[in-house]
N, C-alpha and C positions, 0 to 999 in steps of 0.2 A: 093670421099667418105669422109664422116664426121666421125671423131673419137669422140665417146661419152664416157665421164667419168661420171659414176653414183657414186657420193661421199656422204658419210654419216659421219657427225660429231658425233662421238660416245663418249658420255660424261655424267657425272652426273650433278647435280646442287647443289649450296650451300643452296638453299631452305630457304633463310632468316636467315641462321645461324649467319651471322654477326650481325643482328639486335636483334636476340633473343638467348641469351646464352644457353637457355634450349634446343634448337634445334641443330641437327647435319646435315651435308650435306646429301642429298638424297641418299639412298642406291642403289647399283648396280641393285638389283632385280626390282626396280621401274623405274629408269631413263634410264637404258641401256637394260635390258631384257623386261621391260614393262609388268611385271607379274600381271595379274588380275585373281584371283582364280587359276585355273589350266592351264590357257592359257597365252601365251607370245606374246605381240604386239610390241615389240621393235626389237632389232637386229635379233633375231631368225626369226620373220615373214618377215622382210626385206629380209633376205637371202633366205627364202622359196620362195618368189615371184620372186626374181631374178633367182633362180635355176629352177623354173617351166618354165621359158622362155629361159633357156640356157644361162643366162647372169651372169657376175661377177661384183661385186662392189668394190670400194675402201673405206675402213672404216678408216677415220682419227681418231685414238684412243687417247683419252685424258688420260695421265698417272699421272699427278700430284695429281689426286684424290686418288691415292694409299697411299699418306701420311696420310690424315685424315681418310680414309675409311679402309685402310689395303690392302695389295697387293693380298692376297689370293682370295678375291671375284672378283677383276678385272681380275686376271689371269684366273680364271675359266670362266668368262664371255667372255673374249677376245679369248680364245683358239679356239673355234669353227670357228672363222673367217678364220684362216689359215687352219685348218683341213678340212673345207668344200671348200677350193680352192679359197677363196676371198683374197683381197689385204688389208693388214694392213699398215698404214702409221702414221706419228707422228702428234699429235694435242696437243696443250698446252694451258691451262687456268692458268696463273700464280697465279690467285686469290686463288686457292686451296693451292698452296705452301705457300703463305703469310698467309693464314688462319691457316695452320698447325704451322708455326713459331710462330704466336701470341698465339695460343692455348697451345703451349708447353712452353711459357714464354721466347722464344728465340728472340723475337722482340716485341717492344711496338707499339701500334696503331699509335702513333704520328711519328713513324719512317717509316710508310708505304709510298710507292710511291703514288702520287696523282692519277695516272691512272694505278693501279697495275695489272689490267687484260689485258691491252694493251701492249704486249711485245715490240712493236715498239716504245713506249714512253720512254723506259728505256735506260740508257747508253749502248753503244755497248758492253763493257766488261761484263756488267750484263746480256745482252742478250746471249752472248756466254756461260756464266756460266749456265744460265737456260737451254739452248739447250743441253749442255753437260750433265746436270743432267737429263733432259728429255730423252736423248738417253740411259743413263744407266738404267733408269726405264723401258723404252720401251724394251730393250734387256732382262731385267729380266722378264718382264711380257709376252713377245711374242716370245722371243728366236730368234730374227732376227734383222737385221739392216735396218732402213727405208731409202728410197731414196727420199721421198717427205715429205712436211710439210704444215700444215695450221695453222695459228695463231687463237687462240680463239677470237671471235668477229671480225674476219678479221683484227685484230689490229696490222698488220705488217707495217713497214716502210722500206725505202731503206736500212737503217742500219740493219734491220732484214735479208735482202738478203745477206748483207756482212757477217753477223754472221753465216748464213747458209753455206756460202762458207767456213768459218773458220772451221766448224765442219764436212764438207764433205757431206752435203746434196745438191743435184743438182737440185731439182725441188720444186717449191713452188706453192700453190694455195690459197693465202690469198687475192689477189687483187680483191675486189668487188666494182666496180665503183658506185653502188647504195649506198654504205656506205661511200663514200668520204665526208669529212667534218663532219663526226661523229666519227666512230670507225676506219675506214680504213685510215691509215696515210701515204699512198703513194701519188704520184703526179698524179693529174688528167690528165696530158698531156700524160700519158702512153697509148699505144694501149688498146682498150676496150675489145674486144672479141677474140683477137688472141694472141698466146704465144709470149713473148718478153724476151729479155735477159738482165740481170744485172750482169756484170762480168761473172763468171762461172755458175751462177744460172739462170735457165729458170723459168719464171713466167707464170703460166697457169691461167688466170683470170676466176673467176666464171662468167658464161655467163649471160649477161643482155640484156634486150630489152626495147624498148621505148613505153610508153603508153601515152594517152592523146593527146591534141592538143594545139597549140599556147602557151600561158603562163602556161598552166596546164601540159605541158609535163614533164615526169619524167622517171627515170630508175627503172626497176623491175628485181631482180635477178631470175634466173630459179630455184626457190626453190619449191619443190613439195607441201609443206604444204601451200604455199602462192599464187600459180597460178593454173589456171584450166588446165585440160587435153587438151582442145582445144588450149589454148595458148602454152603449151609445144610442141604439135605437129606442130603448125604453126611456132614456133621459129625454130624447127629442119628443117622444109621444107624451110624456108627462109634462114637459114644458108647454106643449100645445094645450093640454087640458087645464093647466094652471094659469094660462093667460100670459105666460112669459114670452115677450116679443123678441128677445135676443138670446141666441146661444153661441158661445165662442168655443170652438174646438181647436185643439192645438197638437202639433207634433214638431219634431226637430228634423233638420235636413238630413241627419244621420240616423233617423228613427227606424229605417228599414235595414239597418246593419247590425250584425253581431260582431263585436270586436273582441279579439283575444288579448289585446294589450292597449295601454293608454295612448300609444303612438299610432294606433290604427294600422300597424304593419300587416297584421293578419285580420282579414274581414270575411264574413260570409253574409249573404242576404238572409234576412229574417223573414222567412216565408209566411209565418203566422201573422206578423204585423202587416205585411204587404196585402195578404188576403183580407185582413180586417179592414184596411183602408179602402180596398176595392169594394167590399161589401157596404161600407158606409156611403161611398159615393153613389153606388147603384141604388141604395135606399133613397137617398136624396133626389136622385134623378126620377124615381118612380112617383114621387109625390110633390111635384112643383107647386100644386095649389095649396099645399100645407106648409112647405118649407122652402123659403126663398134664399138661395145661396148668394151672398153679396160680398162686397169688399169694403175696406175702409175708404178707399178713394171715391166710392160712390156716396159716402155719407154726406158730404157738403151739399150734393144735389138733392138729397132726400129731405132736406129741411131739418129743423131743430128736433132732436129726439124728444119724445113725449115722456115726461117723468112718470115712473110707476112706484107704487108702494112696494116695499119688499114682499116677496112671495114665499110660500113654503118651498122647501127644497125638494127636488125629485129624490125618491128613496128607492134603494135596491134591495133592502133587507140583508140577509146574511149568507144564504146558500149559494147564490150565483157568484157573489164576490169571493167567497171561500174557494169555490171551484176554479175561478179565474186566477186566484193567487197561487193555487197549486200548479196550474198549467204554466203560469208565468215563471215559477221557480224552476220547473223542468226545462222550459225554453231558454233559460239563462245559460244553460250549459252550451258552450261554444259549438261542440260537435254534433248537437242534436238538431 
């Protein structure tokens, strides 16, 4: 059986506030709730679709945005996650913390770290301090202690795993092999699609698959807004055949939205991505004997993960990914 984790990076956006001092980070009602008129296309709709299919998701909730945006709005937006039986875990974008320090006159721009949103690029002690601060905010906003973490932009390093051990978090899901060489700062020699251990911390990589052929081969993460339903289903089926025990699916809280501008002032629902997620959840509901949808909060009760050798990657070839890229390019037009 394959254990499937449906994970949601639940976060706001700076929305160009660094570049334009007249702007503020995007509010909770837009980036997290996805409110358009009287309807919500963000976290509330994601939970609705999961629950319609008897599933639960893991919401990696970003908490540093509470500093520039205020805690009350985030607390209100995040409360239903736990009330409705879903899983809330820790997500950090340090850029919000640094933006707050600069806006309050506590730090000068020339004192900012060069890669301030990639926690893994910072010194170990700084990472520990940020994680401790994030844990305090998380407990204030959600009233619980997280057992898992995902770095913003997948920007963790092995030092981040050491820092997580220092603060008592035992599971991480920041390793995204498709982002190696850009924002993911871990070692590409690590196993790709199976959990692996660094000291006392277990790493659960975001699932990736291979597309293209010959020199055009590349890795694609199993991200709902970026791949087709057909590809998600085939990756799950191939993972089962390959003996892969864990699949990590991800999407963002604003993944169901088309946005006309960085401030989220004009938004439309992305019907294609919404249908895609409904299809994925219906597929998982149909085959509970093959795919068990679980959450990170259940991991401590499941016992120590069984180490696996690295496995061959699921492969999609070239034709379907090419067709998906064409459809995605058309769908990016705001008015379509």
